[in-house]
N, C-alpha and C positions, 0 to 999 in steps of 0.2 A: 504493500500500500504506500509506503514511504516513497518507493521508487516511482510509482505512478504519479503521485502528487508532484514530485520533483520534475518529472518529465513535462507535466502540464504547465507548471510554472515557467519552465524553460522556454516553451514555445510562446507563451503569452508575453514573456519579457522580450523575445526577439521580434514579435510581429504584433502590431496594433492594427487589426483588420479594419477598424472603422476609419482609419486615415490613409489607407493604401489602395482603395478600390481602383482609382484611375491607373496607377502605375502597375497594378497587378495584371491588367489587360496585356501589357507588354511581356510580362513573364509567362503568361499563358500562351501567347502567340509564339514565343521563343521555344516553349516546350513542344508545341505542335510542329513547328518547323524542324526542330532537331529530330523529333521522332519520325516524321515523314521522310526526311533526308536519309536517315540510316536504314529504316526498316523497308523502304521501297526497293532497296537493293537485295533484300534477303531471298526473295523468291517464295516458294510455297512453304508454309510453316504451320505448326500446330501449337496452340497455347495449352499448357498443362497447369492445373491448379490443385492445391491441396494444403494441408495444415503446415504451418511453420513450426509447430510444436512437436512433430513426430521425430523421434530419435533414430539414429542410424541403425540401431538393433531392432527396430519395429518391423512388423510384417508390411506395413504400408510404405515404409521407406524403400524396401526391396521392390515392392510392386511398382512404385513410381519410377525407380531406376530402370526396371525391366520394360515398362510400357514406353518410356522415352527411347530406350534402345531399339525396340522393334519399330517404332514410328520413324526414328532416324534412319534405320536400315531401309525403310520404305521410301526414303528420299526427301523427308521433310526436315526443315530446321525446327528446333525446339525453343519455344518462348516460355519463360516463367517469370514470376515476380521477383526473382533474383535472391531471395532470402534463404533462410535455413530450412530444415525439415524436408518436406516433400518437394519443395522447389529445388533445393540442393540436389536431392536424389535425381530429379528429372534432368537437371543440367549435367549431372554425372553420367547419366544414361545417354545423353546426347553426345557427349565426348566419346563414350565407348562405341557408339554407332557411327562415329566419324562424320557427324553432322554439325551444323552451326549451333552453338549453345548461347542463347541470348537471354539476358536478364533485364527486366524493366523495374528498376529499384525505386522505392518510394521513400521520400525523406519524412521520417516520423519524429515525434518529440524525443523518443529514445532511439537514436539512429540505428537503422537497419543497414548492415554492410552486405554488399554482394558476396555470394558464396564463391568458393575457390574454383568451381567448375564452370563459371560463366566466362565465355570468350569475348562477348560484346555486351557492354552494359550501358544502359541509358538511365539517367536519374530524373525523377519527377517530384515536384512539390505537390501536384494536384492529382488526386485520385481519378477525377473524371477524364483528364487528358490521358493518363495511363490506361484507363479502361478502353478508351477509343483505340489505342494502339493494339491492345490485346485482340480486339474484334476485327479491326480493319485489315490486319495483316495475317490473320489466321484462316486456314482452310478447315479447321476443326477445333473444338474444345474437348479436352479430356479432364473430367472432374473426379479427383480422388477424395477420400475422406478428409473433411476439414471443418472449419468453424464458420463464423459469420462472413469472413471475407470470401471464402470458397462458395458459400451459399449465394452471396451477392453476385458473384460472377456467373454462376449457374442460372439464377433467375433472370438476370439482366439479358443473358444470351437468348433464352427461350422467349422472353418478352419481346425482344427486338424481332425475332423470327415470327412470333405470333401476330405481331402488328404490321408485318411486312415492311419493317424499316430496314431490314437487311435480307439478303437472299438466304434460303435455308442452307444450313451446313450441318455436319454431324456434331452433336453435343452428346458426348459419351460419359455416362456415369460408370465408374469402375469400382466394383466390390458390392455384390448383391446384399450381403448381410448388413452393411452399413446403410445403404440407401433404401432398402425395401420399406422400413417403417415410414419414411418420409413419403414415398410413393403411395403407400397404402392410405396415408392421411389425405393426400391429394385426391385419391379416388373416392374414399368413403366420406370425406367431409367437404372438400372444396368442390369436387364434381357434383356431389349429391345436392349441394345448395345452388347449383347452376352458375357458379362463379368461373368455371372454365368449361370447355366443351370436351367431348371424347377425343376429338381430333387434336386438341391441345396436349393431350397426354401421349401423343405420338411424336412430339417434337424432340424427344431425346431417346437415347439408346442405353439400355442397361446390360452390362456384361460383367463377367466375373474374373476373367484372366487378361493379363496384359496383351497376349497375342490376339485375343478377341477384339480388343479395342483397336489395335492397328488394322486388323482385317475389316472391321466395320467401316473404317475411314476409306480403305482401299476399295471396298465394294461400292461405297457411295459414289466415288469419283469414276469408277469403272462404268457406272450407269449413266453418268453425266454426258 
């Protein structure tokens, strides 16, 4: 708790948001320009999301490394949030698969450092700019077990597809045991109240093995 309070105080001391609105526009523009400049040269890529809290000895860490490896071997660059945990594992798998290993780092009150397996790193102050980069330059999303940030990326992607703001692309949930309770809630509660349609529940793919995630992406583009 002490660490959290210290981090919050640090960012408030460094930025007075009420006095910087006009100048912030230029910082936002620069982040978009830098992101577009670097990522437009990457080619086809897959964004992989998952918990920053998973340890290297966890089953999910190995799963993230393996799925990134298989996707890299299929010819895709790997994009992550650049941090520890499953992001680190995915960047490690990208290097194993001899693909580009890209990290989109976010500047947080308690600084997040890019993991050692990132070859190309971009830094962002603004979550919304960073999220644009994840979507704009990805041919697919792979969603591993994670918390609020991971859920945010998952729901934003399927919302953009649902509302036709972006073209449909594979959004793959990896690990049935972790995701099934959420999907059951979507069916038994959200769908039953009419807040989504049955078709909306087909906007994502649920798989259990890293190889299946890579195969799902390849199948999608084989049909395109």
